[in-house]
N, C-alpha and C positions, 0 to 999 in steps of 0.2 A: 825682364824682371819687375814685380810691380812694387812701386814704394811706398810702405804704410808709415804714414807719421809716425813720429815718437809716442805721441801722446794716445795715438790707437791702440798701438802696441801695448802701451803701459795699462789702458783701460782692459784688454784683453787678459793681461798677465794676472791684472786684480781678481778679473770674473773667476780664470781658472782658481785661482789661488781658493776664493769663498766656497767654489764650487767643491774643491776637495777636502775643504775643512767642514763643510757641510755633510760631505758622506761619512767622513771621521766619525762624526759627531754621532751621525744616525747610526753607526757601526754599533759606537760605543753605547747609547743609550740603549740599540736591544739586547748586548748582552747583559746589561744591568735588568733588565726585565726578566728575562728567562734566567737570571742566577738569584733572585730574591722572591718566589713567589708567596713564600710565607707570610711575607709584610702582609699581604692581602688575604690568606685563608686563615691566619690565625684568629682572626676577630670574630669566627662562625664557628671555633671549635670549642669554646670557652664553656659554654651555656649547658654542655653536653653533662657535666657533673653534677646539674642539678634534679637530674632523674631519680638517685638514690635517695636523695633528701627527702621524698614526697612518700608519705605512709600510705599513699593509698595505692601502691604498686604491691606492698607487701599485703596487704589483705584482700586484694582483689583477687591474687592468683591461687588456682584452684587448690585444695588439701591432696598433700601428694607431690606437686609439680614443683618442680627444682627450678629456683630462678634466682641470680643475685640478690635481687632486694629481699626474698622470701629466707636465705638463708644469712642475711646479716640480722636479722631479729626473731626470735623464738615468737612460735606461734601462741596465740592466746586462747585458740580453739581446744590444743590438745589436753586430753582428759588424763586427771590421774590417776596414778595404777590403782587396778583395782584392791578397796580396803584402806592403803597407804599405810601410813603410821596414825592413822586413826581411826583403825579398826581397832576393836577392844574384845580379846578375846572369852569368849564365854566361860564362865567360871564353871568347874566339876561339882556337879551336885552327886557322884557317889559317894555311899558312905564307904567312912573308912576303917579300919579294925577299933582304930581308937575311939570311936563313935557309936561301938555295937557291945552287945552284950548279946552270949552265947550260954545257951540252954537247949537240953534234950527231953523232949514231952513221953509222957506214956505210950509204951509197946500195944500197938493194936494188931495181934496177931492173928493170922487166917490162912487155911489152904497152906499150913506147914511153912510158912512165912512170917518172920520176924520183923513189923514193922516201927521206926520209931522216927517221929517229927523233928528235925533239927532245926532249932528255931534261933533266928536274929530279930532282938530288937533293938531299937534306935536309941540310943539313952541320952543324944546331944539334945542342944538347945534348936538346932535347923533341922528342915528337911531334906533328906538326902535318899538316892536310889541304890537299890538292888537289880542285877539282873544276871541272868543264867544259873550256873552250878557251885554248890558252894567246894571246898576241897574240905578233902576229911583224913585223919588216920587214929588207928587205937595205938595208944601207947603204953610200956609197963611202968610201974612206979620209978625206975631209972630212966624213962623217957624213951626207950628204946620202942621202936617201929612195931606193932605185930600186925601181921599177915602183910598182901599185898595193898596198894592203894586201890580205894571205892573206883568201882566203874560205872559211866554215865548212863543211865536209863535215856532211852529217845525224849525227846519233847522239845515244845517249843519255849523257847525264852524271851520273855517280856520283863518289861521293867517296871518296877515294883516300886513307888512313893511312899516312904513311911515318914511321915511327922514325928514329931519327937513323942517319943513312947509307944509307938507303933510296931507292928511286928511282920516276917514274912517266915516261910517254914518249906525245907527240901525236906524230902521223904530217904529214910536210909533204912535199907531191908537187904535181908540177908536169910537163906535157908535156914532152918531147924537143925543144928547140928544132931538133934538127936535123930531126926531123921534121915537125914544127909550121910551122916556117917565122918564128918569133914573131923579133922584134928581141931582142939579148940585151945584157948587163952582167955583167960579172964584179965581184959584192960584195967586197968587205972585210971585210965582216962581217955576222953575224946579230944584231939585237936581240931577246931576249927578254922577254916580259911576264908572269909567273904570273898564273893568273887572281884578279881581284877587287883586284890592285896597279896601282899606278901606274908604279914604277920598274922600269928594265930592267935587262936582262943581258946583256952582249956576249960575243958567240963567235966567234972567228975562223973565217970563211968558207973551206973547202977545198975546196967542192962543184965548183968552174970554173963556167961561166956559167950565166947563169937567164934564162927571158923576162922582159923588160918591157913590154912592146908588143904591138902586131898580136894576127893568129889564135892560139887557143888560148896565151895570154900568162898566164892565171890560175894562181896559186898558191893550194893549199889547205892546210887545218889539219884533222885532226881532236880528237876529245876525249881528255882523257888517260886514259891506262890503266896497271896495275901495272907496273915492271919495266922494262926497259932497251930493249927491242926487240920487234918482232913475236912 
């Protein structure tokens, strides 16, 4: 057996103790490093929030591209709806019944036909327009309609501009009852309705008997033309 002095044994014990403590300390430090990695990473993640504050990121995205930056602020390049609330509707220039005066011109017979011009005159202080066919109906003194509604002759409607005092006319035509043999009646008045209007103008009828039923009893109307007669 080799004798080891007490001092040598004591020194070896101290060295061993220090080695064990050093190993334990090293293990403890390694555990702390692996359990707390965010301490080092948190300093590099924070600046990412600055991207949403840059206006260039919103304006540089192509139109129609969906990005977080683009959706967070409205596009200044988006056009307003067509017309929008700033559009002003065009005022109607149509002649209304209250702005017109109706009359029936002189008969111009020919080839067994009776031909009367129905005239509308602008009595208002503004310029207005007529387009198309008038409405018309023969009525008795009591206001009852005599005969069927007039039929429309083929024609090409045109817009007629009437300054104050100007007129337009439409032809009212029917076969002579004495030739056609149609049943007749003598109206008290002719009701004339301007195009696209509901109210009528009443004109005293002085043209004699008109066909109301039977053969060739139809009454025809033509489109409006400028003036007061053909």
